[in-house]
C-alpha positions as CSV (number, residue, x, y, z in Angstrom):
1,M,-23.0,-48.2,55.1
2,V,-22.4,-49.3,51.5
3,S,-24.8,-46.7,50.5
4,L,-22.8,-44.3,52.8
5,V,-19.4,-45.3,51.3
6,L,-20.6,-44.6,47.5
7,F,-22.3,-41.3,48.6
8,L,-18.9,-40.2,49.5
9,M,-17.1,-41.3,46.1
10,K,-19.3,-39.5,44.5
11,K,-19.1,-36.2,46.4
12,A,-14.6,-36.3,46.3
13,L,-15.7,-37.3,42.0
14,I,-17.6,-33.9,41.8
15,F,-15.1,-32.6,43.8
16,L,-12.0,-33.6,41.7
17,L,-13.6,-33.4,38.3
18,P,-12.6,-29.9,37.9
19,I,-9.1,-30.2,39.0
20,I,-8.8,-33.4,36.6
21,V,-9.9,-31.5,33.9
22,V,-7.0,-28.1,34.3
23,A,-4.6,-30.7,35.1
24,L,-4.7,-32.5,31.5
25,G,-5.1,-28.9,29.9
26,I,-1.7,-27.4,31.2
27,W,-0.1,-31.3,30.2
28,Y,-1.6,-30.7,26.6
29,V,-0.1,-27.3,26.1
30,R,3.1,-28.0,27.6
31,S,3.5,-31.2,25.3
32,D,6.4,-31.3,22.6
33,R,3.7,-31.3,19.5
34,F,4.3,-27.5,19.7
35,S,7.6,-27.1,20.4
36,S,9.0,-24.2,18.6
37,Q,11.8,-26.4,17.1
38,D,8.7,-27.8,15.2
39,L,8.2,-24.2,13.1
40,P,10.0,-23.9,9.7
41,E,12.9,-21.2,9.8
42,I,11.6,-19.1,7.0
43,S,8.1,-18.6,7.4
44,D,6.2,-17.5,4.4
45,L,3.2,-15.6,4.2
46,T,2.0,-16.9,1.0
47,K,0.6,-20.3,3.0
48,N,-1.6,-21.1,5.0
49,R,-2.5,-16.6,5.1
50,D,-5.2,-15.3,8.2
51,T,-6.1,-12.5,6.0
52,S,-7.6,-10.6,9.0
53,T,-4.3,-9.4,10.4
54,T,-1.3,-7.1,8.4
55,Q,2.5,-7.2,8.3
56,T,3.0,-4.4,9.5
57,Q,4.5,-4.3,13.1
58,D,4.9,-2.4,16.0
59,K,8.7,-2.2,16.5
60,S,8.3,-3.2,20.4
61,S,7.2,-6.7,18.7
62,S,10.1,-7.7,17.0
63,E,10.9,-10.3,19.4
64,D,7.4,-11.7,17.7
65,V,8.7,-11.3,14.0
66,P,11.0,-14.1,12.5
67,A,13.9,-13.3,11.3
68,V,13.4,-14.1,7.7
69,T,9.6,-14.2,6.1
70,V,8.8,-14.7,2.5
71,I,6.2,-11.9,1.3
72,A,5.8,-12.7,-2.0
73,K,6.2,-15.2,-4.9
74,N,6.7,-15.9,-8.9
75,L,7.6,-12.3,-9.7
76,D,9.6,-11.3,-12.9
77,T,12.4,-9.3,-11.9
78,P,11.1,-7.0,-9.4
79,W,13.4,-4.1,-9.7
80,G,11.9,-1.4,-6.9
81,I,9.5,-1.2,-3.9
82,A,7.6,1.6,-3.0
83,F,5.2,1.0,0.4
84,L,2.0,3.1,0.3
85,P,0.8,4.7,3.2
86,N,-1.6,1.7,4.6
87,G,1.4,-0.7,4.4
88,S,0.6,-2.2,0.6
89,M,3.3,-2.2,-1.5
90,L,3.8,-1.3,-5.6
91,V,6.6,-3.4,-6.7
92,T,8.0,-2.8,-10.6
93,E,9.2,-5.8,-12.8
94,R,11.9,-4.7,-15.3
95,K,9.0,-5.9,-17.7
96,G,7.2,-3.1,-17.8
97,T,4.6,-4.4,-14.8
98,V,4.3,-2.7,-11.4
99,R,2.5,-5.3,-9.2
100,F,0.4,-4.5,-5.8
101,V,1.1,-6.5,-3.2
102,D,-1.4,-5.3,-0.2
103,A,-0.5,-5.2,3.5
104,T,-1.1,-9.4,4.0
105,G,1.2,-10.1,1.5
106,V,-1.3,-11.0,-0.7
107,L,0.0,-10.7,-4.7
108,Q,-2.8,-9.2,-7.0
109,P,-2.5,-11.5,-9.8
110,N,-3.2,-8.4,-12.5
111,P,-0.6,-5.3,-12.9
112,V,-1.8,-2.2,-11.6
113,I,-0.1,-0.9,-14.7
114,T,1.9,-2.1,-18.1
115,V,4.1,0.5,-19.1
116,T,3.7,-0.1,-23.2
117,N,7.0,2.4,-23.8
118,V,9.5,-0.1,-21.7
119,R,12.4,-2.0,-23.3
120,E,13.2,-4.5,-21.4
121,I,17.3,-4.9,-22.6
122,G,20.1,-6.0,-21.0
123,E,20.4,-4.3,-17.8
124,G,17.2,-2.0,-18.8
125,G,13.6,-1.8,-18.2
126,L,11.8,-1.1,-15.7
127,L,13.6,0.2,-12.5
128,G,13.0,2.6,-10.0
129,I,10.3,3.5,-8.5
130,V,9.1,5.9,-5.6
131,L,6.3,8.2,-4.3
132,H,5.8,11.7,-3.7
133,P,6.5,13.6,-0.5
134,D,2.9,14.5,-0.6
135,F,1.8,11.8,-2.0
136,A,-1.6,11.3,0.5
137,V,-2.3,15.1,-1.2
138,N,-1.4,14.2,-4.5
139,N,-1.1,10.6,-5.2
140,Y,2.3,11.2,-7.7
141,I,4.0,8.0,-8.1
142,Y,7.1,8.4,-9.9
143,L,8.8,5.7,-11.9
144,Y,12.3,5.0,-14.1
145,Y,12.3,3.5,-17.3
146,T,14.1,2.1,-20.4
147,Y,12.8,2.9,-24.1
148,K,13.9,3.2,-27.7
149,S,13.5,6.5,-29.2
150,S,12.3,7.2,-32.5
151,G,15.7,7.1,-33.9
152,G,16.4,3.7,-32.5
153,S,18.7,5.0,-29.3
154,T,18.3,3.1,-25.8
155,L,17.4,5.9,-23.6
156,N,15.9,6.5,-20.3
157,R,13.4,8.7,-18.5
158,V,11.9,9.7,-15.7
159,V,8.3,9.7,-15.1
160,C,5.4,10.8,-12.8
161,M,2.3,9.0,-12.7
162,T,-1.4,9.7,-11.1
163,Y,-2.6,6.3,-8.6
164,K,-6.0,6.5,-8.5
165,D,-8.4,3.3,-7.5
166,N,-5.0,0.9,-7.8
167,K,-4.5,1.9,-11.2
168,L,-1.5,3.9,-12.6
169,S,-2.7,6.5,-15.0
170,D,-1.6,9.7,-16.5
171,E,2.0,9.7,-17.7
172,K,4.4,12.9,-17.6
173,S,8.2,12.7,-18.7
174,I,10.1,15.0,-15.6
175,V,14.1,14.0,-16.9
176,D,14.1,12.1,-20.5
177,A,17.2,11.4,-23.0
178,I,19.1,9.9,-20.0
179,P,21.6,8.1,-22.5
180,G,20.9,4.3,-22.1
181,D,22.4,1.0,-23.3
182,S,21.7,-2.8,-22.7
183,N,23.9,-2.2,-19.3
184,H,24.7,0.5,-16.8
185,N,21.6,2.3,-17.1
186,G,21.2,3.0,-13.0
187,G,18.2,3.1,-12.5
188,R,17.6,4.3,-8.6
189,I,15.2,7.4,-7.3
190,K,14.6,8.7,-4.2
191,F,13.6,11.5,-2.2
192,G,15.8,13.3,-0.3
193,P,15.1,14.8,2.7
194,D,15.0,18.4,0.9
195,R,12.3,17.2,-0.7
196,L,14.0,17.1,-4.1
197,L,14.0,14.2,-6.3
198,Y,17.6,12.6,-6.6
199,I,18.4,10.0,-9.9
200,G,21.3,7.2,-10.1
201,T,22.3,7.0,-13.6
202,G,25.1,4.7,-15.5
203,D,27.6,5.3,-18.2
204,A,25.7,3.8,-20.4
205,E,27.9,1.9,-21.4
206,V,30.4,5.0,-22.6
207,P,32.8,5.2,-19.3
208,S,34.1,8.6,-20.5
209,R,30.9,9.9,-20.1
210,A,30.4,10.1,-16.8
211,Q,33.5,13.1,-16.8
212,D,31.7,15.1,-19.1
213,T,29.4,17.4,-16.7
214,N,27.2,18.0,-19.9
215,S,25.7,14.5,-20.5
216,L,23.2,12.6,-18.4
217,A,24.7,9.7,-17.9
218,G,27.2,8.2,-15.0
219,K,25.2,10.9,-12.7
220,I,23.8,11.6,-9.7
221,L,20.9,13.9,-10.6
222,R,18.9,16.4,-8.3
223,V,15.9,18.2,-9.3
224,T,12.4,19.5,-8.2
225,D,9.0,16.8,-8.9
226,E,8.7,18.7,-11.6
227,G,11.5,17.8,-13.3
228,R,13.7,21.4,-13.3
229,P,16.9,21.7,-12.2
230,A,17.3,22.0,-8.1
231,N,18.0,25.3,-6.4
232,G,21.9,25.6,-5.6
233,N,23.2,22.5,-8.2
234,P,26.7,22.9,-8.7
235,F,26.5,23.1,-12.3
236,D,24.0,25.9,-12.4
237,F,25.5,28.5,-12.8
238,A,28.8,30.0,-12.6
239,Q,30.8,33.1,-13.8
240,G,27.7,33.9,-15.8
241,K,27.5,30.7,-17.6
242,P,26.6,27.1,-17.8
243,L,29.3,24.7,-17.1
244,G,27.4,22.0,-17.3
245,D,24.3,20.2,-17.1
246,P,21.9,22.0,-14.5
247,R,20.9,18.8,-13.3
248,V,23.9,17.3,-12.2
249,F,24.7,16.8,-8.6
250,S,27.4,14.5,-8.7
251,Y,29.8,13.1,-11.1
252,G,32.4,10.6,-12.1
253,H,30.0,6.8,-11.6
254,R,29.8,4.1,-13.1
255,N,26.4,2.8,-12.9
256,V,24.6,3.8,-9.2
257,Q,21.9,1.5,-8.0
258,G,21.5,2.5,-4.7
259,L,20.8,5.8,-2.8
260,T,19.4,6.6,0.6
261,W,20.1,8.8,3.7
262,D,21.3,8.4,7.4
263,Q,19.8,9.8,10.3
264,N,22.1,12.5,10.1
265,G,20.6,13.3,6.2
266,T,24.7,12.0,5.0
267,F,23.9,10.9,2.2
268,W,24.8,7.6,0.6
269,A,25.0,5.7,-2.8
270,T,26.4,2.6,-3.8
271,E,27.7,1.8,-7.3
272,H,29.0,-1.0,-9.8
273,G,33.1,-1.1,-9.9
274,R,34.2,-2.6,-13.1
275,S,33.4,-6.1,-14.3
276,G,34.0,-8.4,-16.5
277,I,37.3,-10.6,-15.5
278,L,38.7,-7.8,-14.0
279,S,35.7,-7.9,-11.2
280,G,35.5,-6.0,-8.3
281,L,35.9,-2.5,-6.8
282,D,32.4,-1.6,-6.0
283,E,32.3,0.9,-3.9
284,V,30.4,2.6,-1.3
285,N,30.1,6.4,-1.6
286,L,29.6,9.3,0.9
287,I,27.5,12.3,-1.9
288,Q,28.6,15.7,-1.6
289,S,27.5,18.3,-4.4
290,G,29.8,19.1,-7.1
291,R,32.1,16.1,-6.5
292,N,34.0,14.0,-8.9
293,Y,33.8,10.2,-8.2
294,G,36.5,9.5,-10.2
295,W,35.6,6.9,-12.8
296,P,36.5,6.0,-14.9
297,E,40.1,7.7,-14.2
298,I,40.8,6.4,-10.4
299,Q,39.2,3.1,-8.8
300,G,39.5,1.4,-5.6
301,D,41.9,3.1,-3.3
302,E,43.8,5.4,-6.1
303,V,44.2,9.1,-5.5
304,R,43.8,12.2,-7.8
305,S,43.4,15.7,-7.4
306,G,39.9,16.8,-7.1
307,M,38.3,13.2,-7.4
308,E,36.9,11.1,-3.9
309,T,37.6,7.7,-3.2
310,P,35.0,5.8,-1.6
311,V,34.7,5.5,1.8
312,R,34.6,1.6,1.4
313,H,35.2,-0.8,-1.9
314,S,34.7,-4.5,-2.2
315,G,38.6,-4.8,-3.0
316,A,39.8,-6.1,-6.1
317,T,39.2,-9.9,-5.3
318,T,35.5,-9.4,-4.2
319,T,32.6,-8.7,-6.0
320,W,29.4,-7.2,-4.7
321,A,27.8,-6.1,-7.6
322,P,25.6,-3.4,-5.1
323,S,22.2,-2.4,-5.8
324,G,19.5,-0.7,-3.8
325,A,20.1,0.5,0.1
326,A,18.5,1.5,2.8
327,Y,19.9,2.5,6.2
328,L,18.2,1.4,9.7
329,G,19.8,1.2,12.9
330,G,23.1,2.6,12.2
331,S,23.9,0.3,9.0
332,L,23.6,1.1,5.6
333,F,22.3,-2.1,3.9
334,F,22.5,-3.4,0.3
335,G,21.8,-5.5,-1.7
336,G,24.5,-7.9,-3.9
337,L,23.6,-9.4,-7.3
338,R,27.5,-11.4,-7.9
339,G,27.2,-11.2,-4.3
340,Q,24.6,-13.0,-3.6
341,A,24.0,-11.5,0.1
342,L,22.3,-8.6,1.9
343,Y,25.2,-6.7,2.5
344,E,25.5,-4.7,6.1
345,A,28.0,-1.6,6.3
346,V,28.2,-0.7,9.6
347,L,28.4,3.3,9.7
348,S,30.5,5.1,12.4
349,G,30.2,8.9,11.7
350,N,30.9,9.7,8.1
351,R,33.2,6.2,7.6
352,V,32.1,2.4,7.2
353,S,33.6,0.3,10.1
354,E,32.9,-3.2,9.3
355,V,31.0,-4.8,6.4
356,K,28.7,-7.6,7.4
357,E,27.8,-10.4,4.9
358,H,24.3,-11.8,5.5
359,F,22.5,-14.8,3.5
360,K,25.5,-15.7,1.2
361,G,24.5,-17.5,-1.4
362,Q,20.4,-18.4,0.7
363,F,18.2,-16.5,-1.7
364,G,20.7,-15.9,-5.1
365,R,21.0,-12.0,-6.5
366,L,19.4,-9.7,-4.8
367,R,18.6,-6.1,-6.1
368,D,16.2,-3.9,-3.8
369,V,16.6,-3.1,0.1
370,V,13.9,-0.8,1.5
371,A,12.8,0.0,5.0
372,G,10.1,-0.8,5.9
373,P,7.1,1.0,7.8
374,D,7.8,-1.5,10.5
375,S,11.1,-0.9,10.8
376,M,11.6,-4.1,8.6
377,L,13.9,-5.0,5.9
378,Y,12.5,-6.0,2.6
379,I,14.9,-7.1,-0.2
380,T,13.8,-8.2,-3.9
381,T,15.6,-11.6,-5.4
382,S,16.4,-11.1,-9.1
383,N,17.4,-14.9,-10.1
384,R,15.0,-14.2,-13.7
385,D,17.1,-11.5,-14.9
386,G,19.0,-13.8,-16.7
387,R,22.0,-14.4,-14.7
388,G,20.8,-15.9,-11.8
389,K,19.6,-19.8,-11.0
390,P,15.8,-19.4,-10.4
391,T,13.8,-21.8,-8.2
392,S,10.2,-22.4,-9.0
393,D,9.2,-19.7,-6.1
394,D,11.3,-16.4,-7.7
395,D,11.7,-14.1,-8.0
396,R,10.4,-13.2,-4.0
397,I,10.1,-10.2,-1.6
398,I,11.2,-11.1,1.3
399,R,11.3,-9.2,4.8
400,V,14.2,-9.6,7.4
401,N,14.2,-8.7,10.9
402,P,17.3,-7.2,11.6
403,D,17.4,-7.9,15.1
404,K,17.6,-11.2,14.5
405,L,20.7,-11.2,12.3
């Protein structure tokens, strides 16, 4: 009888053992030790990185992307980002170096290039960067930088270089002698939907230059990929003679640092307003060929015949100090330096219906804003530019999921 009982108990144990194992596994997975509440709000790709994955995300999987992710850190005043076709980045540092960040977020320790002609002075240095529209064929990359002329003047130029084997070489100047100074050097360069190169410049601390159509200061220029005046530019020729520099597209600008186009091809720019004690009146402008945007004759809501008022400005008591700009999902996003925020100008046709602030004071000064190939926003901090309060990790490149703003 005892033997029969033991035999039945053994059979029952063999039958129940797999059920017990499965039940314990389910309890383990559902336990609080894997609660999402224990994860940090800001993820950091520079820690415990899985190098088998890339940062590029399918748009449909945006729910799986954290609201904020630190992509790279310990940069020195990064100014511009250009995405390569494989999802990696080239990043300019104002001191004159171009850095490489691979598609997993690894910052290469050695620069791609150190541009020896760069003069880092005040707001000047190595600034904008952009790929040629046919980069996959010609490997051309364009840079905007400040330099010292043989006569001692501070100037800016746009150059074209060739990117090969993770190196930049064969520098060729395409637009030179743009007036410069310690401040107000502009510096943003972008190829537009028309495949022409647009260049934002500053007034180089001489406001009257912005109204002089023969000067390249305080302008948005439009040129071919070789630096020649684009056909149809407003000052190309009129009545048989030039009325201004044929590379000028718009004028009356103080300091343009953000250029972008919306889904309809409408051209937008961000621009610094007055500074000093009377700061504020920073601008979002809708840019059109040949238009005069008023600096220094009008500001804010002031009106004068033949001059354009901004679509939106910050007001007389608020300062954005706007920099890089990107269009994404119906909004114009731009970085705030003095404003220390990511600003979102919600567009309604050719109007700005609302301006939202994101991350106010959380990351410090924000310089560039780029829409990545994964439909995410990438922003750079600018806390080591002499005007910020850098942390031990600054400066950083940060990915922002716009669906979680």
